[in-house]
Every structure is written in C-alpha cells, then in structure tokens.
C-alpha positions as CSV (number, residue, x, y, z in Angstrom):
1,X,27.3,77.9,-47.2
2,X,24.9,78.9,-44.3
3,X,21.1,79.1,-43.9
4,X,18.3,80.5,-41.5
5,X,15.9,79.1,-39.2
6,X,12.6,79.3,-40.6
7,X,10.5,82.0,-39.1
8,X,14.1,83.7,-37.8
9,X,16.4,86.2,-39.4
10,X,19.4,84.6,-36.8
11,X,22.0,82.9,-39.1
12,X,24.9,80.5,-38.7
13,X,27.6,79.7,-40.7
14,X,28.3,76.1,-42.4
15,X,31.1,75.2,-44.1
16,X,32.5,71.4,-45.2
17,X,36.1,71.6,-46.6
18,X,38.6,68.8,-47.4
19,X,39.3,67.9,-44.1
20,X,37.2,69.8,-41.9
21,X,33.7,70.9,-41.3
22,X,32.7,74.0,-40.0
23,X,30.1,75.3,-37.5
24,X,30.1,79.6,-36.4
25,X,26.7,80.6,-34.3
26,X,26.2,83.4,-32.4
27,X,25.2,83.4,-28.5
28,X,21.9,84.4,-29.8
29,X,20.9,81.8,-32.5
30,X,20.7,78.8,-30.5
31,X,20.4,77.6,-26.7
32,X,22.4,75.2,-25.5
33,X,23.1,72.5,-23.1
34,X,24.9,69.3,-21.8
35,X,23.4,65.8,-21.8
36,X,24.3,62.7,-20.5
37,X,22.9,61.0,-23.4
38,X,23.1,61.5,-26.9
39,X,20.2,64.5,-27.9
40,X,17.3,63.2,-30.2
41,X,15.7,66.4,-30.8
42,X,18.8,68.4,-30.8
43,X,19.5,70.8,-33.9
44,X,22.9,70.2,-33.0
45,X,25.2,67.8,-31.2
46,X,28.5,67.1,-30.3
47,X,30.1,64.6,-27.9
48,X,32.5,66.6,-25.3
49,X,33.8,65.2,-22.3
50,X,36.7,62.4,-22.8
51,X,35.3,59.4,-20.7
52,X,36.8,56.1,-18.7
53,X,36.8,52.1,-19.6
54,X,33.9,52.5,-17.2
55,X,32.1,54.8,-19.2
56,X,32.3,57.3,-16.6
57,X,33.2,60.8,-18.2
58,X,36.3,62.5,-17.2
59,X,36.0,65.9,-15.6
60,X,33.3,68.4,-14.8
61,X,29.5,67.6,-16.0
62,X,26.8,70.3,-14.9
63,X,23.1,69.5,-16.2
64,X,20.3,71.8,-15.2
65,X,22.5,73.2,-12.1
66,X,23.0,69.9,-11.1
67,X,26.5,68.3,-10.9
68,X,26.8,64.9,-12.6
69,X,30.5,64.7,-12.4
70,X,33.1,66.4,-10.5
71,X,36.0,68.5,-12.4
72,X,39.5,67.8,-12.6
73,X,42.9,69.4,-12.7
74,X,43.3,71.3,-15.8
75,X,41.9,71.2,-18.6
76,X,39.0,73.7,-20.3
77,X,35.7,74.2,-20.7
78,X,32.5,74.9,-22.2
79,X,29.4,76.2,-19.8
80,X,26.3,78.1,-20.1
81,X,25.8,81.1,-17.7
82,X,22.2,82.8,-17.7
83,X,21.7,81.7,-20.6
84,X,25.1,82.4,-22.6
85,X,27.4,79.8,-24.3
86,X,31.5,80.1,-23.3
87,X,33.9,78.5,-23.9
88,X,37.3,79.1,-21.6
89,X,40.6,77.4,-21.2
90,X,41.4,76.5,-17.7
91,X,38.7,77.9,-15.9
92,X,35.1,77.6,-15.3
93,X,32.7,79.8,-12.7
94,X,30.3,78.5,-10.4
95,X,26.7,79.0,-10.8
96,X,26.3,77.4,-14.3
97,X,23.7,75.7,-15.7
98,X,25.3,73.5,-18.3
99,X,28.7,72.9,-18.2
100,X,31.3,70.1,-19.6
101,X,35.0,70.1,-19.0
102,X,38.0,68.7,-21.5
103,X,41.2,67.1,-20.0
104,X,43.1,69.2,-23.0
105,X,43.0,72.7,-23.3
106,X,44.0,73.7,-27.3
107,X,43.7,77.7,-27.1
108,X,44.3,80.3,-24.5
109,X,43.3,84.0,-25.2
110,X,44.6,83.4,-28.6
111,X,47.8,81.4,-27.3
112,X,48.3,77.9,-28.5
113,X,48.6,75.3,-26.1
114,X,51.9,74.0,-28.1
115,X,52.8,71.5,-25.7
116,X,50.3,68.9,-27.1
117,X,51.8,69.4,-30.3
118,X,54.8,67.1,-29.0
119,X,52.8,64.4,-27.4
120,X,52.5,60.8,-29.1
121,X,48.7,60.8,-28.7
122,X,49.2,64.7,-30.1
123,X,51.1,63.5,-33.2
124,X,48.5,60.7,-34.2
125,X,46.2,61.4,-37.1
126,X,42.8,61.0,-35.9
127,X,39.6,62.3,-35.8
128,X,39.6,65.0,-33.8
129,X,37.1,68.4,-32.6
130,X,37.9,71.7,-31.1
131,X,35.2,73.9,-29.8
132,X,35.8,77.6,-28.8
133,X,34.8,81.1,-29.2
134,X,36.3,83.9,-31.8
135,X,37.2,87.5,-30.8
136,X,33.1,88.3,-31.5
137,X,32.1,86.0,-28.7
138,X,31.1,83.5,-31.8
139,X,30.9,79.7,-30.8
140,X,32.9,78.0,-32.9
141,X,32.6,73.7,-33.5
142,X,35.5,72.6,-36.0
143,X,35.6,68.9,-36.8
144,X,37.0,66.6,-38.9
145,X,35.0,65.4,-41.5
146,X,34.7,61.4,-42.8
147,X,38.3,61.4,-44.5
148,X,39.6,64.4,-41.7
149,X,42.4,62.4,-40.0
150,X,44.3,65.4,-38.7
151,X,46.9,66.1,-35.6
152,X,46.3,68.5,-32.9
153,X,48.7,70.6,-34.3
154,X,46.6,71.1,-37.4
155,X,43.6,71.3,-36.1
156,X,44.5,73.6,-33.8
157,X,46.2,75.6,-36.1
158,X,43.3,75.5,-38.2
159,X,41.3,76.9,-35.8
160,X,43.7,79.2,-35.2
161,X,43.6,80.9,-38.6
162,X,40.1,81.0,-38.9
163,X,40.1,83.1,-36.0
164,X,39.5,81.2,-32.6
165,X,41.0,82.6,-29.4
166,X,39.5,80.2,-26.8
167,X,39.3,76.7,-28.1
168,X,39.0,72.8,-26.3
169,X,40.0,69.7,-27.9
170,X,36.6,67.1,-26.9
171,X,37.3,63.8,-26.9
172,X,38.4,62.4,-30.2
173,X,39.2,59.1,-32.6
174,X,36.1,57.2,-32.6
175,X,34.4,58.6,-29.9
176,X,33.9,61.7,-32.6
177,X,29.7,62.1,-32.8
178,X,28.3,65.5,-34.5
179,X,25.5,66.2,-35.9
180,X,23.8,70.0,-37.7
181,X,20.3,69.4,-39.1
182,X,19.0,72.9,-40.6
183,X,15.5,72.7,-38.6
184,X,13.4,70.9,-40.3
185,X,15.3,67.6,-39.2
186,X,17.1,67.2,-41.8
187,X,21.1,66.4,-41.2
188,X,23.1,69.0,-42.8
189,X,26.6,67.5,-41.4
190,X,27.1,64.5,-40.1
191,X,29.4,62.1,-38.3
192,X,30.1,58.4,-39.0
193,X,26.1,57.6,-38.1
194,X,25.2,55.6,-34.8
195,X,24.3,52.2,-36.8
196,X,27.7,52.0,-38.3
197,X,29.5,52.7,-34.7
198,X,27.4,49.7,-33.1
199,X,28.4,47.6,-36.0
200,X,32.4,48.3,-35.4
201,X,31.5,48.1,-31.5
202,X,32.6,51.3,-30.4
203,X,30.7,52.8,-27.5
204,X,29.0,55.3,-27.6
205,X,30.2,58.7,-25.6
206,X,28.9,59.7,-22.5
207,X,28.3,63.2,-22.4
208,X,27.3,65.8,-25.7
209,X,27.0,69.6,-25.9
210,X,23.6,70.4,-27.6
211,X,22.2,72.9,-29.6
212,X,18.3,73.7,-30.8
213,X,17.3,77.5,-32.7
214,X,15.8,80.2,-30.9
C-alpha cells in the first residue's frame, strides 16, 4: 500500500509482509534528523545506534551539527548533509547536520557483509532493522514485524533482493522501536508499544533516526 501526505504529491511506499515491514521514501519526501530521545511529534522514527549497559550510544552521533558521541572503528552510517539523507557502509563525511553510526555495516555497493552471517549473534533469530538506499537513492527501512524473528543473513538477503545497495544494521532484539504515521498522527506501522516495553523492563534506545513529511 502507499499513501500521500495530505496536500502533497510526494509518495512513500509501505509494505507489510509475514516477517517484515518495509518503508521506501524518496530523499525529497521527508526531512530527516537524529535525536537522543524518542521523537514525540515526528511522522516516522526508528531506533538507531547500539548502546552500552550504561545507556551511552556506541559510535558517532551528530545532532544539528554538534557531535554528541564520537565515531568508533568500522560499521556504517546514516547521515544528513545539505538537507539530504544518506546511508553508507564504512564512511561518513565531515560537516553533517545529523549522523548516526551503526557498528554493523550490511551492504556496501551491493556486496553483502557475509562475515556477519557466520557469527553466533548473527545466527540468532531476533527482531532486526536495516536501513539503506536503493540504486535510485531512495531511503529504505526494513524492520521485523511483531512476529518476524530473523537472522542477519535473512534480513540482509531480503533487503538485497528488494534492491538495497547500501545498508547498515540498526540495534536489534528488544531495542527495535519504530513508528510510521500517515501524516495525521495515526500509526500505520508500529513495533512493540513503549508501554509494553516498560512492563517488560526493556531499556529505551539512546538514539533515534526520525523523519517528517515535507
């Protein structure tokens, strides 16, 4: 299914399958950013950086041009530069308005990071999210739905089959937290509600990527 932001012609594509929810959005359809807390008034958000037991983000976080967490070796990046969002495995330019680093890159110029497939954590069946770009430069977000417990190989293979050419894995497991509204503050796609996470004593993620319709 797809829907149009009221009063706009820009479309985003939304799909819901047996294991995954999928969002594909052109760079011009949303204004993206990064936040240290869950956005309350955004049309879209997803958790991003992995974080420590002390609830500190692991890797680069830039918010409104200010570095609030330093980059670590390896991984990949979501960033906004000159108002446009990008996803790149292994590299991030300077002078970004917003940045969020994952410690796990998944797809680099079409090549899968198959080393991750062989790790013990990569073989675990858990909730997962991958964010990336396709050959058109559209931003793609593929995340487990409420029954989609998958391995890294399964989500990376699926993303590649759907046309993702650059991709990074966001913090998975109980950290998976995302929402997409229809522009009228009505949830169209949503992960496990925060209230339930509180009951289950699950820590809130430390960093989010968000978007608002232009």
